[in-house]
KEKE-3310 file (N, C-alpha, C; in steps of 0.2 Angstrom, whole numbers, plus 5000, padded with zeros to 4 digits):
npx = (5082:5085:5076:5085:5095:5089:5088:5100:5098:5093:5077:5063:5046:5039:5027:5020:5019:5030:5044:5059:5076:5088:5101:5115:5113:5125:5131:5125:5123:5124:5119:5119:5109:5100:5096:5104:5103:5115:5113:5101:5104:5114:5108:5100:5109:5116:5109:5112:5118:5132:5139:5148:5151:5147:5148:5142:5148:5150:5158:5168:5162:5164:5153:5141:5142:5142:5146:5139:5146:5149:5156:5163:5165:5168:5158:5164:5172:5165:5162:5157:5148:5147:5136:5127:5125:5118:5107:5101:5097:5088:5078:5073:5066:5073:5076:5083:5093:5099:5107:5122:5137:5149:5160:5170:5180:5185:5196:5193:5183:5188:5191:5190:5195:5181:5172:5166:5176:5171:5176:5189:5187:5180:5190:5198:5190:5189:5202:5204:5204:5191)
npy = (5065:5075:5087:5096:5095:5101:5114:5121:5122:5130:5132:5131:5132:5126:5131:5119:5113:5106:5103:5111:5109:5122:5124:5126:5136:5143:5146:5156:5170:5187:5201:5218:5218:5209:5191:5178:5162:5151:5138:5138:5146:5138:5126:5130:5135:5124:5119:5125:5124:5127:5124:5114:5111:5120:5132:5144:5158:5171:5186:5198:5215:5232:5241:5234:5223:5209:5202:5192:5178:5168:5153:5143:5128:5125:5117:5104:5112:5123:5141:5149:5165:5179:5187:5178:5168:5176:5179:5167:5164:5175:5171:5161:5168:5173:5184:5201:5205:5193:5189:5184:5194:5192:5182:5167:5157:5140:5126:5116:5113:5117:5104:5097:5083:5075:5085:5101:5114:5128:5139:5140:5142:5154:5163:5162:5167:5180:5185:5185:5193:5195)
npz = (5005:5020:5030:5034:5025:5014:5016:5012:4998:4983:4976:4964:4960:4946:4933:4930:4942:4946:4957:4956:4958:4959:4963:4975:4989:4993:4981:4975:4966:4969:4961:4960:4970:4966:4966:4958:4952:4948:4943:4936:4925:4920:4916:4906:4897:4893:4884:4872:4856:4854:4865:4876:4889:4904:4917:4928:4936:4949:4948:4956:4958:4959:4959:4957:4965:4962:4945:4932:4925:4912:4910:4898:4890:4874:4861:4850:4836:4837:4841:4853:4856:4867:4865:4858:4867:4877:4869:4867:4881:4882:4874:4881:4891:4902:4915:4913:4921:4925:4914:4907:4909:4905:4897:4897:4889:4889:4889:4897:4911:4928:4940:4956:4964:4960:4958:4952:4953:4959:4966:4962:4948:4949:4953:4943:4932:4937:4936:4922:4906:4900)
capx = (5085:5081:5074:5091:5099:5085:5089:5105:5097:5088:5072:5058:5041:5037:5020:5017:5019:5036:5049:5066:5082:5092:5108:5116:5113:5131:5133:5121:5127:5120:5121:5114:5104:5096:5098:5105:5105:5119:5111:5096:5107:5118:5103:5098:5115:5118:5105:5114:5123:5139:5141:5149:5150:5146:5147:5141:5150:5150:5164:5167:5161:5163:5147:5135:5143:5145:5143:5138:5151:5148:5163:5160:5169:5164:5157:5169:5171:5160:5165:5151:5150:5143:5129:5123:5122:5113:5101:5098:5094:5082:5072:5070:5063:5077:5077:5089:5098:5103:5111:5129:5140:5156:5161:5176:5180:5190:5197:5190:5181:5192:5188:5194:5192:5176:5167:5168:5180:5168:5180:5195:5184:5178:5196:5201:5186:5191:5208:5204:5201:5186)
capy = (5070:5077:5094:5100:5095:5105:5121:5123:5122:5135:5128:5135:5128:5127:5131:5112:5111:5102:5107:5111:5112:5126:5124:5127:5143:5147:5147:5161:5177:5193:5206:5224:5217:5203:5185:5174:5155:5148:5132:5140:5148:5132:5121:5133:5136:5117:5117:5129:5119:5128:5123:5107:5111:5127:5134:5151:5161:5178:5190:5204:5221:5237:5244:5229:5217:5203:5201:5185:5176:5161:5149:5138:5123:5125:5111:5104:5116:5129:5147:5153:5172:5181:5189:5172:5165:5180:5179:5160:5165:5179:5167:5157:5173:5175:5191:5204:5205:5187:5188:5184:5200:5190:5175:5164:5151:5136:5120:5111:5116:5114:5100:5095:5076:5074:5090:5107:5119:5134:5144:5141:5145:5161:5166:5162:5172:5187:5187:5185:5199:5193)
capz = (5009:5026:5029:5035:5019:5009:5018:5008:4991:4980:4972:4961:4957:4939:4931:4930:4949:4948:4961:4952:4962:4955:4965:4982:4991:4994:4975:4973:4964:4970:4956:4961:4975:4963:4966:4952:4953:4943:4941:4932:4919:4917:4913:4899:4892:4891:4878:4866:4852:4854:4872:4878:4896:4906:4924:4929:4943:4950:4948:4960:4954:4964:4959:4957:4970:4957:4939:4930:4920:4909:4909:4893:4886:4867:4858:4845:4830:4839:4844:4856:4858:4873:4863:4856:4873:4880:4865:4869:4887:4881:4871:4887:4895:4908:4917:4910:4926:4926:4908:4908:4906:4903:4894:4898:4885:4892:4886:4901:4918:4933:4945:4962:4965:4955:4958:4949:4957:4958:4969:4957:4942:4950:4953:4936:4929:4939:4933:4915:4903:4895)
cpx = (5081:5080:5080:5095:5095:5087:5095:5104:5092:5083:5067:5052:5038:5029:5016:5016:5025:5041:5056:5071:5086:5099:5108:5116:5119:5134:5130:5125:5122:5123:5116:5108:5099:5099:5098:5107:5109:5116:5105:5099:5111:5114:5101:5103:5117:5114:5107:5119:5130:5142:5142:5148:5150:5146:5147:5143:5150:5157:5163:5167:5160:5157:5141:5136:5146:5142:5143:5143:5150:5154:5161:5166:5165:5163:5162:5167:5167:5164:5159:5153:5145:5136:5125:5121:5117:5106:5097:5094:5088:5076:5069:5067:5067:5077:5083:5095:5102:5107:5118:5132:5147:5156:5168:5176:5186:5191:5194:5188:5185:5188:5193:5191:5187:5171:5170:5171:5177:5173:5186:5193:5182:5184:5199:5197:5188:5197:5209:5201:5197:5180)
cpy = (5072:5084:5098:5101:5100:5112:5124:5124:5127:5131:5133:5130:5130:5128:5124:5110:5107:5106:5106:5113:5116:5126:5125:5135:5147:5148:5153:5167:5182:5199:5212:5222:5211:5197:5181:5167:5153:5142:5133:5141:5142:5127:5124:5133:5129:5115:5121:5124:5121:5127:5116:5106:5119:5127:5141:5153:5168:5180:5196:5210:5226:5241:5239:5223:5212:5204:5194:5184:5169:5158:5143:5134:5123:5118:5110:5108:5122:5135:5151:5160:5174:5183:5183:5168:5169:5180:5172:5161:5170:5175:5163:5161:5173:5182:5194:5204:5199:5185:5188:5191:5198:5183:5173:5158:5147:5129:5114:5115:5113:5110:5098:5088:5075:5079:5097:5111:5126:5140:5146:5144:5152:5165:5167:5167:5179:5190:5188:5191:5197:5198)
cpz = (5015:5025:5030:5029:5014:5010:5014:5001:4989:4976:4969:4960:4951:4938:4932:4937:4951:4952:4957:4957:4957:4957:4973:4983:4991:4987:4972:4971:4965:4966:4957:4965:4972:4964:4960:4954:4947:4939:4935:4925:4915:4913:4906:4894:4889:4885:4871:4862:4852:4861:4874:4885:4898:4914:4924:4936:4943:4951:4951:4956:4960:4965:4960:4963:4966:4950:4937:4924:4918:4907:4904:4890:4879:4865:4852:4839:4831:4842:4847:4857:4864:4871:4861:4862:4877:4876:4867:4876:4887:4879:4876:4892:4902:4909:4915:4915:4927:4920:4910:4905:4904:4901:4894:4894:4888:4889:4890:4908:4923:4938:4950:4964:4959:4954:4955:4954:4956:4960:4964:4951:4943:4950:4946:4932:4931:4937:4926:4912:4898:4895)
residu = (UNK:UNK:UNK:UNK:UNK:UNK:UNK:UNK:UNK:UNK:UNK:UNK:UNK:UNK:UNK:UNK:UNK:UNK:UNK:UNK:UNK:UNK:UNK:UNK:UNK:UNK:UNK:UNK:UNK:UNK:UNK:UNK:UNK:UNK:UNK:UNK:UNK:UNK:UNK:UNK:UNK:UNK:UNK:UNK:UNK:UNK:UNK:UNK:UNK:UNK:UNK:UNK:UNK:UNK:UNK:UNK:UNK:UNK:UNK:UNK:UNK:UNK:UNK:UNK:UNK:UNK:UNK:UNK:UNK:UNK:UNK:UNK:UNK:UNK:UNK:UNK:UNK:UNK:UNK:UNK:UNK:UNK:UNK:UNK:UNK:UNK:UNK:UNK:UNK:UNK:UNK:UNK:UNK:UNK:UNK:UNK:UNK:UNK:UNK:UNK:UNK:UNK:UNK:UNK:UNK:UNK:UNK:UNK:UNK:UNK:UNK:UNK:UNK:UNK:UNK:UNK:UNK:UNK:UNK:UNK:UNK:UNK:UNK:UNK:UNK:UNK:UNK:UNK:UNK:UNK)
# end
């Protein structure tokens, strides 16, 4: 990657000194003035046994700006709940403001071409009563 390419990504340095790419800056969720990187939550939620696939998006909110919504394709036979996923993230020591406030269960994540359709997913999450 060139330096120009790196400017559009969010990254963190772990305690081990490893650089971890969290996602693209344009996907950033801003909740009550706090930045939430969807990639960070997605990586952790993929480790939950009830989750086959996951994408995290922001849903517009008149007070906070955006709320965090976890869009999940359940693992076969599983029925993930919002509280179970939040507890999974708490055990990973995720800050409280990053915890999803909404859960949208889907049979599949929407894709355009071979990429996740984040805009379409955010629109779907906004219109869902979850």
